[in-house]
C-alpha positions in Angstrom: 64.3 8.8 -27.1 66.8 11.0 -25.4 69.8 9.9 -23.3 72.8 11.6 -21.6 74.5 15.0 -21.2 78.1 16.5 -21.1 80.5 16.8 -23.9 83.5 16.8 -26.1 83.5 17.7 -29.8 81.6 19.7 -32.4 80.7 18.0 -35.7 78.6 18.9 -38.8 75.7 21.2 -38.3 72.1 20.4 -39.2 68.9 22.2 -38.5 66.5 24.2 -37.8 63.4 26.3 -37.6 63.6 29.2 -35.2 61.0 30.3 -32.7 60.9 34.0 -32.1 63.7 35.2 -29.8 62.6 35.8 -26.2 64.4 38.8 -24.7 65.7 38.2 -21.2 67.4 41.6 -20.8 69.9 44.0 -22.1 72.7 43.2 -19.6 76.2 43.9 -20.7 78.4 40.9 -21.4 82.0 40.6 -20.5 82.4 38.3 -23.4 80.3 36.5 -26.0 79.4 32.9 -25.0 76.8 30.2 -24.7 75.8 30.1 -21.1 73.4 27.1 -21.1 71.7 24.7 -23.5 68.9 22.2 -22.8 67.2 19.8 -25.1 63.4 19.7 -24.7 60.8 17.4 -26.3 57.4 18.8 -25.4 55.7 16.3 -27.7 56.9 13.2 -29.5 58.8 14.0 -32.8 59.2 17.7 -32.0 62.6 18.6 -30.5 63.6 22.1 -29.2 66.7 23.4 -27.7 66.6 26.2 -25.2 69.7 28.3 -25.4 70.9 31.1 -23.1 73.6 33.2 -24.6 75.4 36.5 -24.1 76.7 38.6 -27.0 79.2 41.4 -26.7 79.3 43.0 -30.1 82.7 43.9 -31.6 81.6 44.1 -35.2 78.9 45.6 -37.4 78.6 42.4 -39.4 75.5 40.2 -38.7 76.1 37.5 -36.1 74.0 34.3 -35.9 73.1 31.5 -33.5 73.0 28.0 -34.9 72.5 24.5 -33.7 74.5 21.5 -34.8 74.3 17.7 -34.8 76.8 15.1 -35.8 75.6 12.9 -38.7 76.4 9.3 -39.5 79.6 8.6 -41.4 79.1 8.9 -45.1 76.5 11.6 -45.0 77.1 15.3 -45.4 76.3 17.7 -42.7 73.2 19.8 -43.4 73.2 23.4 -42.3 71.2 25.9 -44.3 67.9 26.6 -42.6 67.1 29.9 -41.0 70.0 31.1 -38.7 68.7 33.6 -36.2 70.5 37.0 -35.9 71.5 37.5 -32.3 71.1 40.7 -30.3 73.5 42.4 -28.0 73.2 41.5 -24.3 72.0 38.4 -22.4 69.1 36.5 -24.0 67.2 33.2 -23.9 65.6 31.6 -26.9 64.1 28.3 -27.9 64.9 26.8 -31.3 63.4 23.8 -33.1 65.9 21.1 -33.9 65.2 19.3 -37.1 66.1 15.9 -38.3 68.9 15.7 -40.9 67.5 15.0 -44.3 69.8 12.0 -44.7 69.8 9.1 -44.2 66.1 8.4 -45.0 66.0 5.4 -42.6 66.2 5.5 -38.8 69.6 6.4 -37.1 71.1 8.1 -34.0 73.0 11.3 -33.4 75.2 11.7 -30.4 76.4 15.3 -30.3 74.5 18.5 -29.9 76.1 21.9 -30.3 75.1 25.6 -30.2 77.3 28.1 -32.0 77.5 31.8 -32.4 79.0 32.7 -35.8 80.2 35.8 -37.6 80.2 34.5 -41.2 82.4 31.4 -41.0 84.2 32.7 -37.9 83.0 31.0 -34.7 82.7 33.4 -31.8 81.5 31.0 -29.2 80.2 27.4 -28.9 78.9 24.8 -26.4 79.0 21.1 -27.3 77.2 18.4 -25.4 77.0 14.7 -25.7 73.4 14.1 -26.4 71.9 11.0 -28.0 68.8 11.3 -30.1 67.3 8.3 -31.8 65.7 9.7 -35.0 63.0 7.7 -36.8 62.7 7.3 -40.6 62.2 10.5 -42.6 58.5 9.7 -43.3 57.8 8.9 -39.7 59.5 12.0 -38.5 57.7 14.3 -40.8 54.3 12.8 -39.7 55.2 12.9 -36.0 56.6 16.4 -36.3 53.4 17.6 -37.9 51.3 15.9 -35.1 53.6 17.5 -32.5 53.5 21.0 -33.9 49.7 21.2 -33.9 47.1 21.0 -31.2 44.3 18.4 -31.3 41.9 21.2 -32.2 44.0 22.0 -35.2 44.4 18.4 -36.2 40.6 18.0 -36.2 40.3 21.1 -38.4 42.9 19.7 -40.8 41.1 16.4 -40.9 37.8 18.0 -41.8 39.5 20.0 -44.6 41.0 16.7 -46.0 37.6 15.0 -45.9 36.1 18.0 -47.8 38.7 17.5 -50.5 37.0 14.2 -51.3 39.9 12.1 -52.6 40.8 8.6 -51.1 44.3 9.9 -50.4 43.0 13.0 -48.5 40.7 10.7 -46.5 43.6 8.5 -45.5 45.5 11.6 -44.2 42.4 12.6 -42.3 42.1 9.2 -40.8 45.7 9.4 -39.5 44.9 12.8 -37.9 41.8 11.4 -36.2 43.5 8.3 -35.0 46.1 10.5 -33.3 43.5 12.6 -31.6 41.3 9.6 -30.5 44.3 8.0 -28.7 44.8 11.2 -26.6 41.2 12.4 -26.2 38.7 9.6 -26.9 36.0 11.8 -25.3 36.1 14.3 -28.2 32.8 13.7 -30.0 33.8 15.6 -33.2 36.2 12.7 -33.9 33.3 10.2 -34.4 31.4 12.6 -36.6 34.4 12.9 -38.9 35.0 9.1 -38.9 31.3 8.8 -39.9 31.9 11.0 -42.9 34.8 8.9 -43.9 32.8 5.7 -43.6 30.0 7.1 -45.9 32.5 8.5 -48.4 34.3 5.2 -48.7 31.2 3.0 -48.8 28.0 4.6 -49.9 25.9 1.5 -49.1 24.3 -0.2 -46.2 27.6 -1.2 -44.7 29.1 2.3 -44.9 25.9 3.8 -43.5 25.9 1.2 -40.7 29.5 2.1 -39.8 28.6 5.8 -39.8 25.7 5.1 -37.5 27.9 3.2 -35.1 30.4 6.2 -34.9 27.5 8.6 -34.2 25.9 6.4 -31.6 29.3 6.5 -29.8 29.4 10.3 -30.0 25.9 10.6 -28.6 26.6 8.1 -25.8 29.6 10.3 -24.8 27.5 13.5 -25.0 23.7 13.2 -25.3 23.6 17.0 -25.9 25.8 16.9 -29.0 23.5 18.5 -31.6 25.7 17.9 -34.6 25.6 14.2 -33.8 21.8 14.1 -34.1 21.9 16.1 -37.3 24.3 13.7 -39.0 22.7 10.6 -37.5 19.3 11.7 -38.8 20.8 11.9 -42.2 22.2 8.4 -41.9 19.0 7.0 -40.5 17.0 8.6 -43.4 19.2 6.8 -45.9 18.7 3.6 -43.9 15.0 4.2 -44.4 14.3 4.5 -40.6 12.4 7.8 -41.2 10.7 7.8 -37.7 14.1 7.7 -35.9 15.6 10.2 -38.3 12.7 12.6 -37.6 13.2 12.2 -33.9 16.9 13.1 -34.3 16.2 16.2 -36.3 13.6 17.4 -33.8 16.1 16.7 -30.9 18.8 18.8 -32.6 16.3 21.6 -33.2 15.3 21.6 -29.6 19.0 22.1 -28.6 19.0 25.5 -30.3 21.5 24.4 -33.0 23.0 27.1 -35.3 24.3 24.5 -37.8 22.5 25.0 -41.1 23.1 21.4 -42.1 20.1 20.5 -39.9 17.8 21.9 -42.6 19.7 20.3 -45.5 19.8 16.9 -43.8 16.2 17.1 -42.7 15.3 18.1 -46.3 17.0 14.9 -47.6 14.8 12.8 -45.3 11.6 14.5 -46.7 13.0 14.0 -50.3 13.6 10.3 -49.7 10.0 10.0 -48.5 8.7 11.7 -51.6 7.8 15.0 -49.8 9.4 17.4 -52.3 7.7 20.5 -51.2 8.7 20.0 -47.5 12.3 19.4 -48.7 12.3 22.6 -50.7 10.9 24.6 -47.8 13.8 23.4 -45.6 16.4 24.2 -48.3 14.9 27.7 -48.5 15.7 28.1 -44.7 19.3 27.4 -45.4 19.4 30.0 -48.2 17.6 32.7 -46.2 19.6 35.6 -44.8 23.1 36.8 -45.3 25.9 34.6 -46.7 27.3 32.6 -43.8 30.9 31.3 -43.2 32.6 28.0 -42.4 30.7 24.8 -42.4 27.5 26.8 -42.8 28.9 28.2 -46.1 29.2 24.6 -47.3 25.6 23.9 -46.2 24.5 26.9 -48.3 26.3 25.6 -51.3 24.7 22.2 -50.8 21.3 23.8 -50.5 21.8 25.7 -53.8 22.8 22.4 -55.6 20.0 20.4 -54.2 17.3 23.0 -54.8 18.3 23.4 -58.4 18.1 19.6 -58.7 14.6 19.4 -57.2 13.3 22.3 -59.1 14.5 20.9 -62.5 11.0 19.7 -63.6 10.2 22.4 -66.2 7.7 24.1 -63.9 10.1 26.3 -61.8 12.3 28.0 -64.4 12.0 31.5 -63.0 13.0 30.3 -59.5 15.9 28.3 -60.9 17.1 31.3 -62.9 17.0 33.4 -59.7 18.9 30.7 -57.8 21.6 30.5 -60.4 22.0 34.3 -60.3 22.0 34.5 -56.5 24.7 31.8 -56.4 26.8 33.6 -59.0 26.5 36.8 -57.0 27.5 35.2 -53.7 30.2 33.0 -55.1 31.5 34.9 -58.1 35.0 33.6 -57.4 33.8 30.1 -58.4 33.9 30.3 -62.1 32.5 26.8 -62.7 29.1 28.0 -61.5 28.9 29.8 -64.8 29.0 26.4 -66.5 25.9 25.3 -64.6 24.1 28.5 -65.5 25.1 28.0 -69.2 23.6 24.5 -69.1 20.4 25.9 -67.6 20.1 28.5 -70.3 20.8 26.1 -73.1 18.6 23.2 -72.0 15.8 24.9 -70.1 15.6 28.4 -71.7 16.7 27.4 -75.2 19.1 30.3 -75.0 22.3 29.2 -76.8 23.6 32.8 -76.9 23.3 33.2 -73.2 24.9 29.7 -72.8 27.9 30.8 -75.0 28.3 34.0 -73.0 28.4 32.2 -69.7 30.5 29.4 -71.0 33.2 31.9 -72.0 32.9 33.6 -68.5 33.6 30.2 -66.9 36.8 29.7 -69.0 37.9 33.3 -68.6 37.4 32.9 -64.8 39.7 29.9 -64.7 37.2 27.0 -64.5 39.2 23.8 -65.2 36.2 21.5 -65.1 36.1 19.5 -68.4 32.4 20.4 -68.6 33.3 24.0 -69.2 34.6 23.5 -72.8 32.1 20.7 -73.4 29.1 22.9 -72.6 30.5 25.8 -74.6 31.0 23.5 -77.6 27.5 22.0 -77.4 26.1 25.6 -77.2 28.0 26.5 -80.4 26.7 23.3 -82.1 23.2 24.3 -81.3 23.8 27.8 -82.4 25.1 26.5 -85.7 21.5 25.6 -86.6 20.8 29.4 -86.8 24.3 30.6 -87.6 26.3 28.0 -89.7 29.5 30.0 -89.3 29.5 28.9 -85.6 30.2 25.3 -86.6 34.0 25.8 -86.7 34.0 27.0 -83.1 31.7 24.2 -82.1 34.1 21.5 -83.4 37.0 23.2 -81.7 35.3 23.1 -78.3 33.4 19.8 -78.7 34.4 17.4 -81.5 32.0 14.9 -82.9 31.6 11.7 -80.8 29.6 9.9 -78.1 29.8 12.8 -75.6 28.6 15.3 -78.1 25.6 13.1 -79.0 24.7 12.7 -75.4 25.0 16.5 -74.9 22.8 17.2 -77.8 20.2 14.7 -76.6 19.8 16.9 -73.5 18.8 19.9 -75.6 15.3 19.7 -77.1 16.0 22.1 -80.0 19.1 20.0 -81.1 16.8 17.3 -82.6 17.8 18.3 -86.2 21.5 17.8 -85.3 20.8 14.4 -83.7 19.0 13.3 -86.8 22.1 14.2 -88.8 24.3 12.1 -86.5 21.8 9.2 -86.3 23.9 6.7 -88.3 26.7 7.1 -85.7 24.6 7.2 -82.6 26.1 3.9 -81.1 29.7 4.7 -82.0 32.3 4.2 -79.3 34.7 6.9 -78.1 38.1 6.6 -76.6 36.7 5.3 -73.3 34.7 2.7 -75.2 31.5 4.5 -74.3 28.4 5.2 -76.4 26.2 8.3 -76.0 23.7 6.1 -74.2 26.4 4.9 -71.8 27.1 8.5 -70.8 23.4 9.2 -70.3 22.9 6.1 -68.1 26.2 6.8 -66.2 24.8 10.2 -65.3 21.2 8.9 -64.7 20.1 11.3 -67.5 17.0 9.3 -68.5 15.4 12.1 -70.6 18.4 12.1 -72.8 18.5 8.3 -72.7 14.9 8.1 -74.1 15.8 10.5 -76.9 18.9 8.4 -77.8 16.9 5.1 -77.7 14.3 6.7 -80.0 17.1 7.4 -82.4 18.2 3.8 -82.4 20.7 3.7 -79.5 21.0 0.1 -78.1 21.1 -1.1 -74.5 22.7 -4.3 -75.7 26.0 -2.6 -76.5 29.2 -3.7 -74.7 31.2 -0.8 -73.3 34.4 0.2 -71.7 37.8 -1.4 -72.1 36.5 -4.6 -70.4 33.4 -4.8 -72.7 30.8 -5.2 -70.1 27.0 -5.0 -70.9 25.7 -1.5 -71.0 22.5 -2.7 -69.3 24.6 -3.2 -66.1 25.5 0.5 -65.9 22.5 1.6 -63.8 22.9 -1.5 -61.6 26.5 -0.8 -60.9 25.7 2.9 -60.2 22.8 1.9 -57.9 20.4 4.0 -60.0 16.9 2.5 -59.5 15.3 4.8 -62.1 17.9 3.7 -64.6 17.2 0.0 -63.9 13.4 0.6 -64.4 14.2 2.4 -67.6 16.2 -0.5 -68.9 13.4 -3.0 -68.0 10.9 -0.8 -69.8 13.1 -1.0 -72.9 12.9 -4.8 -72.8 16.0 -5.7 -70.8 15.7 -9.0 -68.9 18.2 -8.7 -66.1 17.8 -12.4 -65.4 19.8 -12.9 -68.6 22.4 -10.2 -68.0 25.7 -11.2 -66.5 29.3 -10.4 -66.8 32.2 -12.7 -66.1 29.7 -15.3 -64.9 28.3 -12.9 -62.2 24.6 -12.1 -62.5 23.1 -8.6 -62.5 21.4 -9.4 -59.2 24.7 -10.4 -57.6 26.3 -7.1 -58.8 23.3 -5.3 -57.3 23.9 -7.0 -54.0 27.6 -5.9 -54.1 26.5 -2.3 -54.6 23.9 -2.5 -51.8 21.0 -0.4 -53.1 18.0 -2.3 -51.6 15.5 -1.0 -54.1 17.6 -2.3 -57.0 18.1 -5.6 -55.3 14.4 -6.0 -54.7 13.5 -5.0 -58.3 16.0 -7.4 -59.9 14.9 -10.2 -57.5 11.3 -9.7 -58.4 12.1 -9.8 -62.2 14.1 -13.0 -61.7 11.1 -14.7 -60.2 8.8 -13.8 -63.1 
């Protein structure tokens, strides 16, 4: 809030970020002076001062224009920002006035000053009585950020924060979106981004329902909003309303959309229906043509990831190899993709030498993913069967333990090594996990079968809280993992933790298939 004008005294200076000087002319000045000064608040939290000055040079030393504020008693004046060098003649400029760093809580200042300085020597000044009620430091920084950027920029920032994927980043994105929705509730992009947050925070029926509500709102505002249909189709597919999802994708396509996510999301719908070939055909549409930019670039990355997943059935190894190589060519700056290629070579091609080569490329390229060293270590362990001298390197990159046993269980040719470690197959690591726990956590059922065949037990208690390992696929919502556990003899009617049944945990997670399966087993 701003009150008052007219003046008396100059106190401590604080400040400032300078906008570029706007030249009003090169008129000669009779003397150096501040001719006018006006406080402007174009948006809440963002203060500027428009200063008109005249400068008559009589020195070759640099001369600067500064703003000043009085500060509450007991706090030091703060004056070190970016003083702007003045130019000879008469000029007008607009400078940003920043909140003093101290105190951290809310307070008021009452004096505003502009000064022209040569070093410590004051050449001219103008002092006004001007009350400004400053909010707390945290509130000011947030409001200033909002004020400095347009709503278009805030929406872009929100999308970037959502892409980061962390809860903290999503909370920042939510604040950006709430700011925009209060000013422009008709902006349909807002609701699409809120839908993404809802799904990221609750990947279950409730989160999907909230996302659908946001997208319904967007499409009520603008029935021609193609991106809304693309995302709502994705949501409806996961809610198992395949007919409505298909209608949304066809509507988006009819609008002439250029958003490649239409093919990815449409592919997800086909995959959920068990139509693998139709899904792959749509992913191939995303990967056709030149490398795109922006959100279409993310769609292309998503298509690479999902195609590699769907092709991983042992019958499409050449196409998988080609996809890995294409992705490395297009995204060579992403060193961690070498880890994925190393895993493919090790597990699918039984090529431990190629895996070692690509594992080192990942590390040398700066990949910080923990899987980089792990994959390289497992490749060295497998290689030690042919070259025993590699065992030392293997132990450096991947020491013996539960994670190593799980990693080796993924590699068919590592069977002799697993037999060697068989007596320790159910040993717990620092997380309190067994090898089978890692396999089930990652829904790696092929490795889980190998581990069970070696004697790994589903009856183990894992983690610092010692909960039943059989609950792992239930808590993860992995229907295939639950079926695997049942096939191994687990009776989920008898599995509970802290007096809560497996079925009740499934209800909390919200996967309807898991709920139905456990409910059916309970009735038997």
